N, C-alpha and C positions, 0 to 999 in steps of 0.2 A: 478865162470860163473853159471854152474848146480844148483846150491845151490843157487844161486841168482835169476834163472829161477824160481825153482822152489817154492822157496818162496813166489815171485809176485805172480802167480799161484794160490798158495794157500790162499793167497788175497784175490785175486779175486775170486775165490768159496765161499770163507766167507762172504763177499758182496754179492752175487747173490743168496748166500745162505738165508741171512738174510734178503735184501731188498726184495728177487722176492717170495723165497719160506715164508716166514715167513707172509706177508698179506694173501695168503692162509689159513694158519693157523688158523690166526685171522677172515677170514670167515665162517671156518669150526666151530671155540668154540663158534660165535655169532650164529650159525644156532643151535646149543647144547647147550649152556647154555643162557634160557631165560637174566635171570639177565645182561650178558654181552652184548646180542642185545638191551638191552633197558639201558647201557653206550654208547654204542655206539664203533662202528669199529677205528675211529680218534683216540676217548680216548684211547682207548687199546692198538693202537698201538704207540702214545707216547711212554706210560708206558712200554712195554715190550721194544722198543727200548731204552729208558734211561736207566732202567735195565740190556741193554745189554751194554751198553756204562760205569755204572758204577761200572759194575762187572768185567772189561774188559776182557769180552769174543770178543770185538771189540779191537783191539789194537788201541790207544792212539796216532795217527804221522801221520807224512804230508802226506804218500802214501797213506794211509786208507781213510784219509776224502779227498783226491782228487775222490779217489773213490766214496766215498757215493754223494759228491757234485756231481756229474756227473751224478749219478743214478738219484737225487731228480731233479736237471736241465730239464732232459728228460723227467724226470714223469709229470712234470707240463703241458708242452704244449702241451701232449696227455690228460689230464683231463679237462681243459676248453673248448672246441669245447664239449665232451664225454658229460660232464655236464651240455652245452646248449643246445645242439640238442632238446632237449625234452620241452623247453622253449614254450610256447603258447603267444605272444606278444600280440597278438589280444585281450586276454582273459584279459591284465592288463587294458586295457581300459574301459572293462565292467564290473569293481570291485566297487560294491557300493560305494558311498560318503563317509562315514564315513572312510573305509580302506583306499580312496586314499587320504585321511585326515590325517589319522593315521599317514600312510607309509611316507610322506610328514617330520609329526611331529618328524618322529624316524630319518627321513636322517638331519634333521635340530639339533635335540639334539644332536647328536652323534657331527656334526661338533663343535657347540656349547660348549660341551665337552672337546673336540679334543685341539682346542683354546683355550679354560681355561689353559687347563693342560702344553700345549706347553709354552703360558704367563710364566707361574708360573718357572718351571725348566728349562728352556731353556736359555741361553747365547748365548754371540756373539762366543764362539768358540766353544759349541757344538749344533747349532744350525741343521746343516743339523742331523746331528744323531736324534733328539728329533724330528723334521719335518718326516724323512723319518716312525721313530714311530710313530707320527701320523696318519700317514699316513696308515699304514699296520692296526693298528687298528682302522680305519675310513674305512678299507675295508674289515674288521675282523667282525667289528660289523652292516655290510650292506651284506654282504653275506655268512661269513662263511670260513674255510680253507683255502677254495679252493683259495678265494683271496687275505687270508695273506699270502699264499704260490707265487700266483702271481707277489705281490706287493714285494714281498724278492730278486725277480727277475727284476721286471722295476724299482725299485728304487736302487739299488745294494746296497742290505743288508748285510753285510757282516751277516756270520753262529751262531756265539756268541752271536750279536744283536738279530738277529733271534731267536735263541733260548731262550735268557731271556723271550722275547718277547710273545713267542707262552707261555713259562712255567708259566708265572708271567698270561696271560690271559687263560691260562685255570684255574690255581687257581680262579680268580675272578669272572670267568664264571660261576662255579661249587657254589660260593654264590649266585649269580643271581638268577640261576635256585633254588637254597633250596628257595630262598626269594621271587619269583612270583611263584612259584606252591604252597608251603604252605602255606604264606600270600599274597600272591599280590590281592587277591580279596576283602577279607576282608578290607585290607589296603586301596583299589581303589576306593570301591563304596562308603566312605565317603566324595570324590568330582568329583568322575565322575558318571553320571547318569546309572542305569542299560541299561543292553543290550532289544531292543525292542522284541515284542511280538512276538511269531510263523507267524504270516500272517502278517509281516514286513518281515521274517529272508529271508535272500538273498542268493539263494541254487545255484551256480555262475555254469556252466556246463565246466568246466577249462581241457583242451585235454591234461592232464600228468599222467605218471604212480601214482603208488600207491607207493609215499613213506615213509609209515609208517615206513619203515626198512630201512636203508641204506645201507645194506649189506644183499645181496642173494646169497643166498646158493645155488640156481641153476642155477649162472649166468653161468654155460659151460655148462649148456644143450647142446645135439647133437640138439635141434631144436631152439635151440639160437642163435648156431655159423654163423647159415647164416647173421643175421641180424648183429651179431656184425663184422664179417668180412666186412659188407658192411660201420656198421662206423667207422672201424678202417680205411678205405679207406679213405673215406671222409675227415677224422681225417687227415691223411696223408697231402691228397691234401690242405688243410686249413692252416697246418704248414709250406709247402714250400710255400705255397704263401704269408704265414705271414713274411717268412724269407726273402722273394724276397722283397716284401715291403720295409723292416726294413733296408735290405744291400744298398736297393735307398736311403731310405730319408738319412740315416749315410754318403751316399758317396754326394749326394747333398748338408746337413747340413756340415760337416766336424768335425763331432760332435760324443764321445760317447754314443751314441742313439737307438744303432741296439735292445738289450734287453726291454728295454721300449718300442721301435714302435714294436715290434716285440709281444710282450705280449697282448699290445691292440690291433694289426693287427688282431690275430687270437680272439681274444674275440668279435670283431663286424663281420668278417666274417660268427664266428661262432653264429651268432644273426642272419645274415642276412640269414644263412641257414636254421634255426628253424624254419624260416617264410616259410619254401616250408613244408608243410603237408604228404608227404611222408618222409623225412625228419626228422618231430617232430614224425612222431610213429614209426620209429625205435625201436624197444624192447630191453630194458636194456641198453640203453646210459648210463642213470645217475648212473649205480649201474657201470656197469664198466669203468666209468670217477671216481666213490668216491673210486675204487679199486687203481688208480692209483694215487687218492691224499694217500693212504694208505701207497703205496709205498714210496712216496713221504716222510711222517710222519716217516716212520721207519727209512730212510734213515737220514734225519736230526736229529732225535732224539736219533739216535743211535752214534751221535760226542760228544752230551756232557760225560763231567770227572768230575772226582772229584774236580782235578781242576777250572775247568770252577766253578761249582756250589759256592766254595769259595769267588770268587767275587761277591757277592751278590748288586747288582744296585738298593741301597735304591731308586732312585731318579725316576727311570723305573717302579718300583713296585708301588710307590706314585701315576706317572702318569698314569698309567695301571689301578687304582682303580679307580680314577678320571673321565677315559670315560668309563670305566664297569657301574658307579653308576649314573655319570653324568649323561650319555646319558639316563637312567631310567627314572630319576628326569627330566630333561628336555622334554623327550618323553609325559611324565605323567602331566605336566604345560602346556605346549602347546592343549594336547587335550581338557584339562580342560576350556580352555579359547574358543576352537571349542567347545565342550560339545560333544567330541566323548565317544563314553563309554565304561565300567570296559573291557568287551570280548574282541571289538575290538582294544582295547589298548593293552591288555596284549597278544593276538594271532599275533597283527605284531608287540610287542616288539619281542617275543620268537623267530620267523621267522626270524628275519632279523639280532638280536647278536649271536641265537645259529642256522642259518640254516632251510629248508623249513621240514625237517621230525619233529623237534619238534612243529610245529601247531598240530599234530593230537596228540602229547602229552596236549599242553592246551585247543583242544577241550575233551578231555578223562577228565581233571581234573575241567572244568568247566561246565561240562555235555549237553554242545551246539555242534554238530555237525554243523551248520552251517558256524562256523565262521572255517573251519577247509581249504573248497577248496580255500575261499579269504587270509588266512593264509600261503598257499603253495605259492599261485600265487605272493604274495606279497615274499617270500621269493629266489622265482626264480627272481621274478624282481632285489631283491639284488645282486643273484649270479649275475645277467647281467651288472650290473652298477656299483657293487663295486670296482672292481680294476681302472675304470675311475674316481667315485669319491675318492677312495682314493690317486690314481696319482695325482689329478688336488689337493684335499686339501694337501697334500705334499708340493706342489710348492709353494701354496699359504702362506705357515706357513711361509715362508724364505721371506715372503716379509715382515713383522708384526713384 
C-alpha cells in the first residue's frame, strides 16, 4: 500500500515539475537566449515535451497520461480569457479596407483548403475524424495554437490525433514561414500591387499590449502581481459562468455537449469582457495566457512516445500540408482579384496562420511599420473567432 502511494506521489511530482516548472524554465531561456526568443516559447515547449516523452523521462503509461491530460484540460480554460482580455474589438472596425478584405480572403482561403482536403481524404468511416482535424486546422490557421488547443477539447479529439495534427502542422508551418519570410514579397509582387505610398499608410491606434515577444520574463515582477490577481479572479468567474451555461445546455438538450458549449461560452464571455476598457487595460494578461498555453503544450507533447511516432498517418500529413499551403494560395488568389497589396497580404496571412506576434516580424522583413498595428489586430481577431470558425466548419464538413 505504502509503495503504491509513494509511487503515485512521485508520479504527481514528476508531472507537476514537468508541466509547471518547465514552462518557467522556458520563460527564462527565451529571456536569456535571443535565438530561442525568436523561435517562440510554444514551439520550444513542444520540443522539450516531445524530448521528455521520447527519452522515457516521462513514463508511457495510463496513469501518467491521465494526469497530463488533466493538466492540459485545466490550462486551456484559463488561457482563453487571458488571451482575449486585451483584444480591442472596436479597433477591428477601424481597420483599413485592404486589411478587412485580406482578413476575409484569409478565412475563405482556409475554409476552401480544408474542404478540398476533407473531400480528398475522408470517407464514410473516417469522416468524423477528418472533420475534427479540418476544424482544428482551420482554428489553428485563423488564431494560432490557443484555438487548436480549444478545439481539441470542444470537438472531443483524442490525444493521439491531436499530437499528430500538432506535430504535422508545426512542420508545415515551419516551411510556410521560411517561404513567406525569405521569398514571399518577391513572388507575390509579381501578381499583387505594391503597398501604397507613405501618405496613404494607415497607422491604427490599437489599444493592445506590445506582443513583439509572446513570453515576457518580467511577468511575475512585484508591480505586475496586482494586475495578474485581478485577471485571474475575472478568469475564474468567467470559467464558473461558462461551466454553468454548459451544464444547463447539456441538461436541456440531453447530449454530450458540455465541453463544446463550455469552450464556446468562455470565449464569448471573454470577448464581452474585453469591451470594458478597465479589463482591456489590465497589464500582462496576454503573456499570462501564453504561459498557460505553454503549460498545455508541455503536458500534451510529453505524452508522445516512440510507439506513437512509428504509426505515421500519411493521409493526415498530406491533409495538413494541403490546408497549410492551400490557405496561402487561395488567400493570394482572392486578394489578387480584390487588388489587395503585397504587404497587407503577407502580414494578414502570417498573423492568421502563425499568431499576432509574427506581425512585427513580417513588418520588419517588409521594412514597413505601418502594417504592424493592423496585422496584430487581425491576429487578435483570429484569436477571438478561431474557435467558433473551426467548430462550425468541422460540423459543416460532416454534411458534405
